[in-house]
C-alpha positions in Angstrom: -7.0 116.9 234.1 -6.1 117.7 237.7 -7.4 115.7 240.7 -6.5 115.4 244.3 -8.0 114.0 247.5 -9.5 116.3 250.1 -10.7 114.0 252.9 -12.1 110.6 253.9 -15.2 109.5 255.7 -13.1 108.0 258.6 -14.2 109.6 261.8 -11.3 110.7 264.1 -11.5 110.0 267.8 -8.9 112.7 268.6 -7.2 115.7 267.0 -4.1 114.6 265.0 -1.7 117.2 266.3 1.4 115.3 265.3 0.2 115.2 261.7 -0.6 118.9 261.7 2.8 119.6 263.2 4.6 117.6 260.5 2.7 119.5 257.8 3.6 122.9 259.5 7.3 121.9 259.8 7.4 120.9 256.1 5.9 124.3 255.1 8.2 126.3 257.3 11.3 124.4 256.1 10.3 125.0 252.5 9.8 128.7 253.1 13.3 128.9 254.7 15.1 126.9 252.1 13.2 127.7 248.8 15.9 130.1 247.6 18.7 127.7 248.3 16.8 124.9 246.6 16.8 127.1 243.5 20.5 127.5 243.9 20.9 123.7 244.0 19.3 123.4 240.6 21.6 126.1 239.2 24.6 124.4 240.9 23.9 121.0 239.2 23.4 122.7 235.8 26.6 124.8 236.2 28.5 121.7 237.5 27.5 119.6 234.5 28.5 122.5 232.2 31.9 122.8 233.8 32.5 119.1 233.4 31.7 119.4 229.7 33.9 122.4 229.3 37.0 120.7 230.6 39.6 121.3 233.4 39.7 125.0 232.9 36.1 125.6 233.8 35.1 127.2 237.1 33.3 124.9 239.5 30.5 126.8 241.3 30.2 126.9 245.1 28.2 124.1 246.6 24.9 125.4 248.2 24.8 124.5 251.9 21.3 123.0 251.7 22.6 120.2 249.4 24.2 118.7 252.5 20.7 117.9 253.7 19.5 116.1 250.5 19.7 112.4 250.6 22.8 111.6 248.6 23.1 107.8 248.1 26.6 106.6 249.0 27.3 109.7 251.1 26.9 107.7 254.3 25.3 110.5 256.4 22.7 109.3 258.7 21.3 112.8 259.2 20.4 113.0 255.5 17.9 110.1 255.8 15.8 112.3 258.1 16.6 115.8 256.8 15.7 115.0 253.1 12.1 114.2 254.2 11.5 117.9 255.0 12.9 119.5 251.8 10.9 120.1 248.7 11.8 121.2 245.1 8.9 123.6 244.6 5.4 124.7 245.7 3.6 122.0 243.8 5.9 119.3 245.1 5.2 120.5 248.7 1.4 121.0 248.2 0.8 117.5 246.7 2.7 115.8 249.5 1.0 117.8 252.2 -2.4 117.1 250.7 -1.9 113.4 250.8 -0.3 113.6 254.3 -3.3 115.5 255.6 -5.9 113.1 254.1 -4.2 109.8 255.1 -1.9 110.8 258.0 -4.7 111.9 260.3 -6.4 108.5 260.3 -3.1 106.6 260.8 -2.1 108.8 263.7 -5.6 108.2 265.2 -4.8 104.5 265.3 -1.1 104.5 266.1 -1.1 107.3 268.7 1.0 110.4 268.7 4.4 109.0 269.6 3.9 105.8 267.6 2.9 107.8 264.5 5.9 110.2 264.7 8.3 107.3 264.9 6.5 105.5 262.1 6.5 108.5 259.8 10.2 109.1 260.2 11.0 105.4 259.9 8.9 105.2 256.7 11.0 108.0 255.2 14.3 106.2 256.2 13.1 103.0 254.6 12.0 104.9 251.5 15.5 106.5 251.3 17.2 103.1 251.6 14.9 101.8 248.8 15.9 104.6 246.5 19.6 104.1 247.3 19.6 100.4 246.4 19.4 101.2 242.7 19.8 104.9 242.2 22.6 107.4 242.7 20.7 110.6 242.1 20.1 113.0 245.1 16.6 112.9 246.4 14.5 115.2 248.5 10.8 115.4 249.6 8.3 113.8 252.0 7.0 111.5 249.2 8.6 108.4 250.7 7.2 109.1 254.2 3.8 110.0 252.8 3.9 106.7 250.8 4.5 104.8 254.0 1.6 106.6 255.7 -0.6 105.7 252.6 0.5 102.0 252.8 -0.4 101.9 256.5 -3.8 103.5 255.7 -4.4 100.7 253.1 -3.8 98.1 255.8 -6.0 99.8 258.4 -8.8 101.4 256.5 -9.1 99.7 253.0 -12.9 100.4 252.7 -13.0 104.0 253.8 -14.2 106.4 251.1 -11.9 109.2 249.8 -13.4 112.4 248.4 -11.6 113.4 245.2 -11.9 116.9 243.7 -11.1 117.3 240.0 -10.8 120.0 237.4 -11.4 119.1 233.8 -13.1 122.1 232.1 -15.4 122.2 235.2 -14.8 121.5 238.8 -16.4 118.5 240.4 -15.9 115.8 243.1 -16.6 112.1 243.6 -15.9 109.4 246.2 -13.8 106.4 245.7 -12.8 103.5 247.9 -9.3 104.0 249.5 -8.2 100.5 248.4 -8.9 101.4 244.8 -7.2 104.8 244.9 -4.1 103.6 246.8 -3.6 100.5 244.7 -3.9 102.7 241.6 -1.1 104.9 242.9 1.1 101.9 243.7 0.6 100.4 240.2 1.1 103.8 238.5 4.4 104.3 240.4 5.6 100.8 239.5 4.8 101.3 235.8 6.5 104.7 235.8 9.6 103.2 237.4 9.8 100.4 234.9 9.2 102.8 232.0 11.6 105.4 233.3 8.9 108.1 233.1 9.5 111.4 234.8 12.2 112.6 237.1 10.7 111.2 240.3 12.1 108.8 242.9 9.5 106.1 242.3 11.6 103.5 244.1 11.4 105.6 247.3 7.6 105.6 246.8 7.4 101.8 246.4 9.7 101.2 249.3 7.5 103.5 251.4 4.2 101.8 250.4 5.7 98.4 251.2 7.1 99.6 254.6 3.8 101.2 255.7 1.6 98.3 254.6 3.9 95.7 256.2 4.0 97.6 259.5 0.2 98.1 259.5 -0.5 94.5 258.8 2.1 93.4 261.4 0.5 95.5 264.1 -2.9 94.0 263.3 -1.6 90.4 263.2 0.3 90.9 266.5 -2.9 92.5 267.9 -0.8 95.5 269.1 -3.5 97.5 267.4 -7.2 96.7 268.2 -8.8 94.9 265.3 -11.7 96.5 263.4 -14.3 94.8 261.3 -13.2 96.5 258.1 -9.3 96.4 258.3 -7.4 94.6 255.6 -6.8 91.5 257.8 -10.6 91.2 258.4 -11.2 91.4 254.6 -8.7 88.7 254.0 -10.2 86.5 256.7 -13.7 87.1 255.4 -12.6 86.1 251.9 -10.9 83.0 253.2 -14.0 81.9 255.1 -16.1 82.6 252.1 -13.8 80.4 249.9 -14.1 77.6 252.5 -17.8 77.9 252.5 -18.0 77.8 248.7 -15.8 74.7 248.7 -17.9 72.9 251.2 -21.1 73.9 249.3 -19.7 72.4 246.1 -19.1 69.1 248.0 -22.8 69.0 248.9 -22.6 70.5 252.4 -25.7 72.6 253.1 -25.4 74.0 256.7 -29.0 75.2 256.6 -30.1 71.6 256.0 -27.7 70.1 258.6 -25.8 68.2 255.8 -22.3 66.9 256.0 -19.8 66.6 253.1 -20.6 63.5 251.1 -24.3 63.5 251.9 -26.6 63.5 248.9 -28.1 66.9 248.0 -31.3 67.7 249.9 -30.6 65.4 252.8 -31.5 66.7 256.2 -34.3 69.0 257.3 -34.1 72.7 257.4 -33.0 74.2 260.7 -36.1 75.6 262.5 -36.2 79.4 262.6 -38.9 81.0 264.7 -40.7 84.2 263.5 -39.0 86.1 266.3 -35.5 84.9 265.2 -36.3 85.7 261.6 -37.4 89.2 262.6 -34.2 89.7 264.6 -32.0 88.5 261.7 -33.8 90.9 259.4 -33.3 93.9 261.7 -29.6 93.1 262.3 -29.1 92.8 258.5 -30.7 96.2 258.0 -28.4 97.7 260.7 -25.3 96.2 259.1 -26.3 97.4 255.7 -26.7 101.0 257.0 -23.3 100.8 258.6 -21.8 99.5 255.4 -23.3 102.5 253.6 -21.8 104.8 256.3 -25.3 105.9 257.3 -24.8 106.0 261.1 -28.0 107.9 261.8 -30.1 105.2 260.2 -28.1 102.4 261.8 -28.5 104.1 265.3 -32.3 104.5 264.8 -32.7 100.9 263.7 -30.7 99.6 266.6 -32.6 101.7 269.1 -35.8 100.2 267.7 -34.4 96.7 267.9 -33.5 97.2 271.6 -37.1 98.1 272.4 -38.2 94.6 271.3 -35.0 92.7 272.2 -33.0 94.5 274.9 -30.1 92.0 274.8 -29.1 92.3 271.2 -25.5 93.3 270.6 -23.8 94.0 267.3 -20.1 93.4 266.4 -17.5 95.2 268.5 -16.8 98.2 266.3 -20.4 98.3 265.0 -21.7 98.5 268.6 -19.3 101.2 269.5 -20.1 103.3 266.4 -23.8 103.0 267.1 -23.4 104.0 270.8 -21.2 107.0 269.8 -23.8 108.1 267.2 -26.7 107.8 269.7 -24.6 109.9 272.2 -23.9 112.5 269.6 -27.6 112.8 268.8 -28.3 113.3 272.6 -30.3 110.1 272.8 -28.8 109.4 276.2 -31.0 106.5 277.4 -30.5 104.6 274.1 -26.7 105.4 274.1 -26.4 104.2 277.7 -28.0 100.9 276.8 -25.7 100.5 273.9 -22.6 101.3 275.9 -23.6 99.0 278.7 -24.1 96.1 276.4 -20.7 96.9 274.8 -19.0 96.7 278.2 -20.8 93.5 279.2 -20.0 91.8 275.9 -16.5 93.0 275.0 -14.7 92.8 278.4 -11.3 92.7 276.8 -11.7 95.9 274.7 -8.3 97.8 274.8 -9.8 101.2 275.5 -12.5 100.0 277.9 -11.8 102.9 280.3 -12.8 105.5 277.7 -16.2 103.7 277.3 -16.6 103.7 281.1 -15.8 107.4 281.1 -18.4 108.3 278.5 -21.1 106.1 280.1 -20.2 107.6 283.5 -20.8 111.1 282.1 -24.1 110.0 280.7 -25.3 108.6 284.0 -24.0 111.6 286.0 -25.2 114.5 283.8 -28.1 113.3 281.8 -29.8 110.2 283.5 -29.3 111.1 287.2 -27.9 107.7 288.1 -25.1 108.9 290.3 -24.3 105.7 292.0 -23.8 103.9 288.7 -21.8 106.8 287.4 -19.6 106.7 290.4 -18.9 103.0 289.9 -17.9 103.4 286.3 -15.7 106.5 286.8 -13.9 104.8 289.8 -13.2 101.8 287.6 -11.9 104.0 284.7 -9.7 106.4 286.6 -6.6 104.1 287.1 -6.2 103.8 283.3 -7.1 107.4 282.3 -4.5 110.1 281.6 -4.4 113.8 280.9 -7.6 115.6 280.1 -9.7 112.4 280.4 -8.4 111.8 284.0 -9.1 115.5 284.9 -12.6 115.2 283.5 -13.4 112.0 285.4 -12.3 113.5 288.7 -14.3 116.6 288.0 -17.5 114.6 287.4 -16.9 112.6 290.5 -16.6 115.8 292.5 -19.8 117.1 290.9 -21.8 114.1 292.0 -20.3 114.1 295.5 
């Protein structure tokens, strides 16, 4: 049975050019070195044969490309970077690049182009160090770097769905949660390492997974990366709160009855909930359920209906932004403007606030004919915009005078 991932349901905010470039460089390097890689295989075989034959045997010439393998104990710093771009064959290259394409694009989207490039190379270095701790065999390939990317993806997007294509008599596909797929890969590599199965640098994989996951979690903990409702840290915090709630409930605490620990069961009166509050809670639950099911169209429709009855209702930070973006993509400009405005009012410390101001300014300028409001938003955003976004903001300001 053959299976491999082809994509995720994680929506990208920008084109992952660095990831595409890394894939292209790996392919080009493989094409340029493929013949020499074959010579390395022949060299090792002939070298071993010469050793077995004794001192009179002829030692073959060492292929130049072997100098760019990672040779544990060699002491060359260059090798820790160069080995990441060499591959032993087409299948070795294709599988690494498939995983890099699927998981690397999302990680670059969160880390940014420069941060992602340094992270990718650092992940390969750490993977090489992990291999060299217990192994002396030469190693090549992007597997360690890709493992680091995969580990970071686990920390950042554990609940995203990955599409898997398989071939077993017939072709087919299915979706699986990234946390299940990645943990399966980690456990499989660990078992293969312990069992000595195959001729693969599993320690490099495991070191890469550990490096990527640790860096991803560290960036979330330090809030260097903006938090999302479904990152690994959020899942852990949710599980902790749930455990605390269950513990209090077992002690007799019923928050809906205003009980305190130690009070007898049933003490207290139920908190009053008006019909309006109950209706709002029901609508918000339906919106959250649609988002959990990745049905953004339904979530956006439900939220727009909610705003008609209750114009001040705001969802969680990422939920609100996803809904606003979806309304914008569906050309529902008035509804999307309301959603973006509520986002700006509620989440004043959002790291990329200027981008939301830019989008909202565009909506007011080009679709809702509210030029003064557009001018205010774009003027506020411009000091923190760069590149194409800055050019666009200035162009729209010029359009509206």
